[in-house]
C-alpha positions, 0 to 999 in steps of 0.5 A: 499500499502506498504510505507517507513517512509520517504514517509509517507507525501505522504500518508496522509489520506491513509492506508500503510504498513510499514516493519520495527523493534519496536525500542521502546513502551509504553502503556497508558491503552487502547492505545499503542504508537509503535516507528517503524523505517524502516531504512528511519526513525522513526515514532510513530504507535498508537495503540487503543483497539478499533481500532484492535481485542484483539488478536492483542492489547494483541500481542502488549503489550508484544513486546520487543525492536528490534522485526521485524514487519508489521504495516499497518493503516492510516496515520494521521498528527500530529505537535506534533509528531517528523516527523510530522506524526503518523499512527493509526494501524488497524493491526500487524504481527509480523515477528520475536522475539527480547529477551533481546537486549543488547542495551537499553535505559539506559546509555552503556559505549562506549566499550560496545556499540563499541563491539555492534557497528553492533547493535547500528548503529540501534539507532536514532542517529547513524542512522541519522549520516550514511544518513549524510554520505551517504549524503556527499558522494553523494555530493562529487561524483556530484560535481566532476561528474558535473565537467567533472571530470573522476572516475578512482579508483586506487589499494589498493594493492601497491608496495610501500609507498606514504606517509612515510614508517613507516605507512605502513600495509604489506600484504602478496602477495602470496608466496614471495612478500609483498604488502601494503595496500594504504596510498592514491591514488595519485601516481596513480591518477597522471597517470590517470590525465596525461591520462584523464585530471581531475580525482578522485579516491574514496576509503578506505585508510589505516594508521598504526599510533598508534594513539589514538587520536579522529581524526585517524582511521586506515582504512578511505575513502578518495576522491582525485582529481587530475588536469593536468595544475593545480598550488596551486591556482586551487587546493585551489579554488577546495577545496573550492567549493568541501567543501562549495557544500557538506555542502550546500548539507547536510544542504538541503537534511539533515536538519532532521538528523541535529536536531535529532543530534542537530547540531548548524546548523548556524555554518554550514551557515556560510561555503561559499568560499572565505575561509581565506587563511594564510602562514604557517608563519603566523599560527605560528606567531598566534600559538605563540601569542596565547601562544602555544610553536610552533616553525617554522619547525614542523608540527601541532598538534591536539591543534595547529589546534584547536587554528587556526581554532578557529579564524574563522568562516568557514574552513581555508586553511594554505598554503606553509608549510615548505618542509621538513615536507611534502611528496617527491613529493610536489613541492617547491616553485620556490621563496622560496624553503624551502616551498612547493606549498602546502595546508591543509584545517582546519575545524573550531570549532576544527575539524582540517585537512579535506584536504591536497594537492598542487602542484605537483613535474613535474621535473624529476631530482628533483623529482628522488632526493626527492625519494632518500633523503627519501630512497624510493627504485628507482626501485618501482618508476620508473613508476612514474618517468615515469610521468616525463619523457614523457610529464610532465606538472604542475599538483596538486590535494589533498586529503578529509578524509570523516570521518573528513567531517562528524564528522565536520558536525555532530559534533561529538566527535570521528571519530569512529561514523562517519564510520559503522565499525571502525577500530582503533589501538585496535579495529578491531571487529566486 
């Protein structure tokens, strides 16, 4: 019967057929050891000279890395094997050869591997990362779907900025109009929340930041919930629930992949609600006490976020940043207008911000004032102002970057491994 490698435990003692590729092989006299992958996992297929005909045995002796093949054999439990099972081969069929495969077991430089990203993702480590990413995405969708949120996706082409005009990618939109790739679905999500109550959008977002840090991509995926009749505390509690749910799901469903990645699982097991909550003022004080030259009013850099997160064994929610450094739509604290009702969730172990959000301005006059202060074209935001003209309510939400969460959960050195085909300042190939 045909079977996937991830399911072989259910077929112990039975004959199965695996369709896959040769990851690598070695021989020991009268035995070939073929490590095969099929996209669901890796397994060792053991071929003895006594168990197959001479032609099959000779064919296996000349297989090259990434040859596509079909192997039939009996599933046998072996506690020494990586997945606990092996296959005793009875037949082998070569589908297509693979000569001079460019990614070999030796060390390769990052640029070399990134130029061959379409092949690099076949490796065990990269495949494990992408399976964790899949689990994160599924966990996110299940979290919101099971809580009555409605998926209401937002445009990728937008007429104006959301997060700031300096990081927009312009796109020629037919003959005489310029559109921009979205920085966030949040503005449209506010309209969706006014219609549907609790909503989320989930898709690619784009930032034209000329940054080369390990935390930045120019194209990344973000999930953005928005809730009508919600305040800052509601937003923080929703963020806590989402992060803890996602981490628990990966620990439950992708323990094998975390083992492949040599992840210290005990660090993830600490991720439980409630998260520590500190104000921006407290955070600034901590940084100064640690000897960093941080001045009130500035935004946190990567080093600042790392130092703050090192104080805790789980994500920390930093709230009430200065209004001047936050987006135009962030609501000021009524008791202290120089700070906004906003929050950033910083991941532990130096991974920085994974969530940013807060409560939105729901007053028409104040929002119009902010649009003008930020030198944004009012005509492009008339539809957004309509939300304050017609039945405005307190509301809030956040955005969570999928790659940053995957990078933290997998303990990666760089975001580029957390997405199949990363787009960075100097990379749009392959």
